[in-house]
N, C-alpha and C positions, 0 to 999 in steps of 0.2 A: 504494500500500500504506500502511495506517495506521501512523503512527509513535508514536501515543499511544493510551491507553485511558482513557476517562472513566467513573467510577462515582459513584453518588449514594446517600446514606443520609439517612433522616429520623429524627431523634432527639428524645426528650422528656426534659428535665432538670427535676426537681421543685425548686421554690424552698424556701428555708429557712422562709419565712413568707409569707403573702399580701402582694403588692406592690400598693399602691393609688395610683392617680393620678386626675386629675379625670374621666377617661373610663371608669374601671372597675377591676376587680381581676384580677391575674394570679397564678396559682399554679404554672404550669410555663413553662419556656422551650422552645418548639417550634422546632427549628432544622433546617436542611438542610446536610449536609456533602458537598462535592464533592471527589473525589480524581482527579487526572490523573497517569497513570504513563507513562513512556517505556520501561518494561521493566527499567530499572535504578534510576531515582529516581522519587519520587512527591511531588507537591505537593498540599496540602490548603487548602480555604477553607470557611468557615462563614458562612451567612447566616441572618437571622431574618425570615421573612415577616411583614409588619405589616398586619393587617386594616384598620386605619384608612386605609391607602393602597390598599385594594382587593386586597391580596395574601393568598393562602392557601397552605398547604403544597402543595396540588394544582396551582394555576396557576403557582407559582414552580418547582415540580419540572418541570412541562411546559415552561416557558420554558427551563430548563436543558437538558432533553433535546432541545429543538428545535435546539440548537446543537451537539449531540454530534458530528455528522459533521464540522462545521467545526473543532471543537476537536481531534478526533482526526487531522484532516489537517494540523494545525499552525498554526491561527489565532494571531496575535500579540495582545498586549494592546491595541495601538492599533487593530487591525482589529476586535477585539471591541467596543471603544468605539463604533465606527461601525455595528456590526451589531446591537447590542441596545439597548433602552431602559434608562434608569437604573432602579435598584431592586435588590432583594435577589438576584435570579437572576444579574444581571451581576456583582454583588459576589462571590458565591461562586466563579464561574469566574475572575474577575480575581485574586482572592486566591490561588487554587490555582496560577494561572500564575506569579505572582510567586514563590511558594514553590518551585515546580518549577525555575524558572530559577536561583534561589539555590542549590539543591542541585546542579544540573547544572554550574554555574560554580564551585562551591565558595567562593562569596562571599555574605555576608549581604545582605539586601534593602537595608539602609541604604546600603551601598556601591554596589549596582547603581543605586539611585535618586539617588546623589550627595547623600545627606542626612547631617546630623551624626550622629556615633556616639551611640547611645542611652546614657543615664545614668539614675539613679533619678529618678523624676518624681512629683510630688504629684498625686493624683487626688481628686476630690470623692467623698465617701461620702454616700449618699442615704438620707434619711428619707422614708418614704411617708406619705400622708395618714392621719391618725388624729385622735382627740380631742386636745384641748389637753394633757391629762395624758399620753396615750400618746406624743405627739410630744416632750414634755418628757423623758419617760423614755428614749426612743430617743436623744435628744440627749445625755443624761447618759452613755450608754455610749460616745459618740463625743467626749467632752469634750476628749480629748487629740489628736483628729484635726486636721490643719492646715486642712482645708476641708470644710464640710458643705453639702450641697444639700438643701433642704426642698421636697418636693412640696406643692402647695396647690390647693384649688379656690376658690370664691368665698365660702366660709363662714369666719367667725372668723379672717380673715387676720392681723390684728394680734395677736390673742390667741395664736394658734399660733406666730407668729414670735417674739413676746416670750418665750413659754415656752421655745422652742428656744434663744434667746439667753441666757436666764437659766441654763439647764442647761449651756450651752457658751459661757461668756463670752469665751473667748480664741480661739475658732475664727473663721476667715474664713467668711462665710455668703453663699450665693447661693440663689435660690428659682426654682421652675419652676411656672407656672400651667397649662401645657398647654392654652392657649386658653380658660380657664374664666372670665376676667374680661370686663367691659365697660369702656368708656372712663371712665365716671364713677367706677367703683371704682378704676381705676388712678390717676386724678387725686387721689382721696381718700387712698389709702394710701401712695403713693410717697414723699411727704416724711417720713412717720412711719417707714416702712421704712428710709429713709436714716438717720434718727436711731438706729435699732436696729443700724446697721452692715451692712445688706444691701448687697452690692457690685453685684449684677446680678439682673435679673428676666428670666427666659426665657419667651418667647412668651406675654405676658399676654392678648392678644386673638386671636380667630379669624383665620386667615390671610387671609380675604377682607375683613377689617376693617383691614388694614395701613394704608390711606390715612389713617385717623384719627390715626396717629402722625406724620404729615408735619410738622406745626408744633408738636408737643408737646415742651416743654423738660423732659425728665425728669431729676430729680436723681440717678437711678441708671442705670447702663448697661443698655440694652435689647438682648436677644439674640434673633434669629430662629431658630426651630427648625422647626416645621411649615411655616413660610413659605419655608424654604430647602432646596432639594434639590440643585441643580446650579449650575454657573457661570452658566447662563442667568438665574438669579434675582438675581444679586448687584447689578447696576446698579439694578434696581427697588428693592431693599431699602436701598441706600446712604443715602437721605434719611430713612429711617424707623427704622432700627436702627443701633446702634453696633457690633454684633458678630453673627457668624453661627455657628451650631452645625453643624459638618460631621460627618455620620455616613455611614459607608461603605454601609450598607444603603439610604440615600436616594440618595446620589451614584452608586451602582453600582460601587463599588470604589475601591481606592487610586489607580488611574490617574487617575480623574476628581477625586478628592479633592485630589491634588497640583495639578491645574489650578485648583481652587477656592482653594487656599491662595495661589497666586501672584496670582490676580485679586483676591482679597480684600485682600491686602497692597497691591496697586497702587491700590486704592480707599480705603486707610487705614482699613479695617474690621478690628476685632479678631476673633480666632478662638477658638472653643471646639471641642474635639474630643469628641464624644459617642458613645453607643452605644445599641443596643437591649439587652434582657436576654438575654444569651447566655453561652457558655462563654469561656474564655481564648482559644480558637482564633479566635473572632469579634473579640476585642479586639486580638489581636496585630498585624494590619496597621495598625490605627489608632494604635498606639504609635509608629509611624514618624513621625507628624505632631506628636508632643509638643513638639519644639523651637519650633514656630510658634504654639503655643497660649497664650492668656491663662489659660484654664481647661481642664483635662483631666477628663473625666467618663467613666471606663472601669471603674467598679466593678461591672459586671454579674456577674462571677463570685462576688463577695461576697454576692450575693443568692441564690445557688444552695445547695441542700443539700450538694452536692459538685460539684467541678469535674473536668475531665478530667485525665489524667496529664500531667505536665510543664507544668502550668498556670502562669500568672503568679504571682509571689510578691509579696504585699502586706505591707508592713512599715511600721507607724506612719503610715499614710496615704500611703505612697509605693509605686509600682510599680517593682520591680527590672527591669533589662533582661531581655528574654525569652530563653528557651532555644531553641537551634536545633532541639531535639527537638520543640518545639511547632510552630514556624513560622519561616520566613525565615532 
């Protein structure tokens, strides 16, 4: 007899303004929410299917539904880890299982996972690609933020970053090329970006060009994003990057992300915790990893026209500890 019930909803959340990265423009966040109920308590998880990784709302939904019988029969998180491939579908179920267990036991997820108690944490606030003038203006609105992340493509790199720096002279600054550069551009701009106070460059090259970074002595920390999905990638990336961006929708949930944190630490790799563009429900499990991160990049809800009820509270560039009414 089934002890649980799984339900699934597809939701569309309009963005406050178009969000531009090197691969295109996003105007809505299309998400899938899984709810798992035991008849008394319910746990929720949100995932963001990512087309670049071959995911669609339909195939992620189908992948979730393919596990419905196992979930309703009581599959554990560790069993789920062995049953499903990494990606958005596993993340939604894994997140819902964590939330459900927290409610069943009357303990927050951080205690269940033996993690440090959450405290206010600085998150990057993102500026999407625009003209030099538009990016300067966007930076001026964030000039009091502790950390800015600027999205870039291969055009006007130095002019755009210089404009951001001029508008926000006191902010820490990181940049994300989303695979848009080649090696010659990286070699050209890296020293000058260092002079502008850029602390980190995220995924400058296409993931299948990672080998070009093997002997490159970059003056700025290099972080793997598109190149890094699960713990299986970490040993390969160690000699090419200084840092890895762990995202739950790539890893397939908090369970795998915790594995990645421990392995990355053993390899002396720095950690960034990132997100796709989703609501606070998608960010909530990732906040559990904040104590291990050099950079936290969980500002997805700030890009939305409106967030869901009991969402994360953003205050002066900090995320406050989440409400149990949201998750965990």
